[in-house]
C-alpha positions in Angstrom: 16.7 15.9 -10.8 14.2 15.1 -13.2 10.6 16.0 -13.9 7.9 13.9 -14.9 4.0 14.8 -15.2 1.6 11.8 -15.3 -2.2 12.6 -16.4 -3.3 9.0 -14.7 -2.1 6.0 -12.8 -1.2 4.5 -16.1 1.2 7.2 -16.9 2.2 7.0 -12.8 3.3 3.2 -13.4 5.4 4.1 -16.5 7.5 6.2 -14.5 7.7 4.0 -12.2 8.9 1.3 -14.7 11.4 3.6 -16.0 12.9 4.1 -12.9 13.5 0.8 -11.7 14.6 -0.2 -15.1 17.4 2.0 -14.5 18.4 0.8 -11.1 20.5 -2.8 -9.9 20.3 -4.9 -7.3 21.1 -3.0 -3.9 19.0 -0.2 -4.9 16.8 1.9 -2.5 14.0 4.1 -3.6 12.5 6.7 -1.4 9.2 7.5 -1.8 7.2 11.1 -0.9 4.2 12.3 -1.1 0.5 13.1 0.1 -1.9 10.3 0.8 -3.1 9.1 -2.1 -0.4 10.7 -4.3 0.7 7.9 -6.2 3.4 5.9 -4.5 2.1 2.3 -4.4 0.9 2.6 -8.1 4.6 3.9 -9.1 5.3 0.7 -7.2 3.0 -1.2 -9.5 5.3 0.3 -12.4 8.2 -1.1 -11.1 7.7 -4.5 -10.3 6.4 -4.9 -13.8 9.3 -3.2 -14.9 11.3 -6.2 -13.3 9.4 -9.0 -13.9 6.9 -9.4 -11.3 3.3 -9.1 -11.6 1.8 -5.5 -10.9 -1.3 -6.8 -9.4 0.9 -8.7 -6.4 1.8 -5.0 -5.3 -0.8 -4.2 -1.9 0.2 -1.1 0.2 2.1 -2.8 2.9 0.7 -0.1 5.5 -0.5 -2.6 8.0 2.4 -5.4 7.3 5.1 -2.7 7.3 6.8 -4.7 4.5 6.1 -6.7 1.6 7.9 -8.9 -0.5 7.7 -9.3 -4.5 9.3 -11.9 -6.8 10.6 -10.2 -10.2 14.0 -10.5 -11.5 15.3 -9.6 -8.2 13.2 -9.4 -4.8 12.1 -6.3 -4.5 11.1 -5.3 -1.0 8.1 -2.7 -0.4 8.3 -0.9 3.0 5.4 1.5 4.1 6.5 3.5 7.1 3.7 5.5 7.4 2.6 3.9 11.1 6.5 4.3 12.6 6.5 6.7 14.8 10.5 6.3 15.7 13.9 6.3 13.7 14.5 3.1 16.1 12.0 1.1 15.1 13.9 0.6 11.2 15.7 -1.8 13.2 13.1 -3.8 14.6 11.6 -4.4 11.3 14.6 -5.3 9.7 15.1 -2.3 7.6 19.1 -2.4 7.6 19.3 -5.8 6.3 16.8 -5.6 3.7 18.0 -2.1 2.3 21.7 -3.5 2.5 20.2 -6.6 0.6 20.2 -8.5 -3.2 17.3 -6.7 -4.5 15.4 -2.9 -5.3 14.3 -1.6 -1.4 11.2 0.5 -2.0 10.5 3.0 1.0 6.8 4.4 1.0 7.2 7.5 3.7 10.7 7.4 3.7 11.2 11.3 4.1 9.8 11.1 7.5 12.7 9.2 8.7 16.2 10.9 8.7 17.9 7.9 10.1 17.1 6.0 6.3 18.2 8.6 4.2 22.0 7.6 4.1 20.6 4.6 2.4 18.1 6.2 0.1 20.1 5.8 -3.6 16.8 7.8 -5.4 14.5 9.9 -3.9 11.0 10.1 -5.6 8.2 12.6 -4.8 4.9 12.4 -6.3 2.7 15.6 -6.0 -1.0 16.3 -6.8 -0.6 18.8 -9.9 -4.0 20.5 -9.5 -5.5 18.6 -12.1 -8.2 15.6 -11.3 -5.7 12.6 -11.9 -2.5 14.5 -12.8 0.9 14.1 -10.8 3.9 15.9 -11.1 7.0 13.0 -10.0 10.4 14.5 -9.1 13.3 12.3 -9.2 16.7 13.2 -7.3 19.7 11.1 -5.8 19.1 13.7 -2.9 16.2 14.3 -0.6 13.4 16.6 -1.8 12.0 19.3 0.0 8.2 19.5 0.7 6.5 21.5 -2.2 4.1 23.6 -0.9 0.5 22.3 -1.9 2.2 18.8 -1.8 
C-alpha cells in the first residue's frame, strides 16, 4: 500500500495523474472516501494524465456514468445513488469495466459485487487540516479509517 499526503486540490489531482499514468486499458480504479474528500478531483488528474481535458470532469452522481475522451476512453461511474449490487448490471458497469478503457468508480466500496472488477483501490480521507488529504492506494480493498 502507498500513502500520499496532499495540501490542496492540485496535489490530489497530481496523485490522480500519477496513479492513472501507471495503469493501462482495462484497469478499474475503485474510489472510496467521504463526501467532499476529493474523489472527483482525483478523476480530473487521471483524465489530464491520459490526454483528456480535466475541465470535462463532472461528478456523475445524477447521470451515474460519464465518458471522457482521452488517449483511451475513461468511464467515470458514481455509485452513490445506487441501492443494490444488482443495479450494476442495469447501468452496464460490467461491460465498461471489462472494456477497452480506464474505468474509475466513485463509492466502489459500497458494492462488494463490484470488488472482483477493481484493479486498484484508492481511499481519500480528510487529514484534519483545512485542505489536506491522505490518499491510500492499494491492490486490495481498504477498510474504513476512523474519522473518514
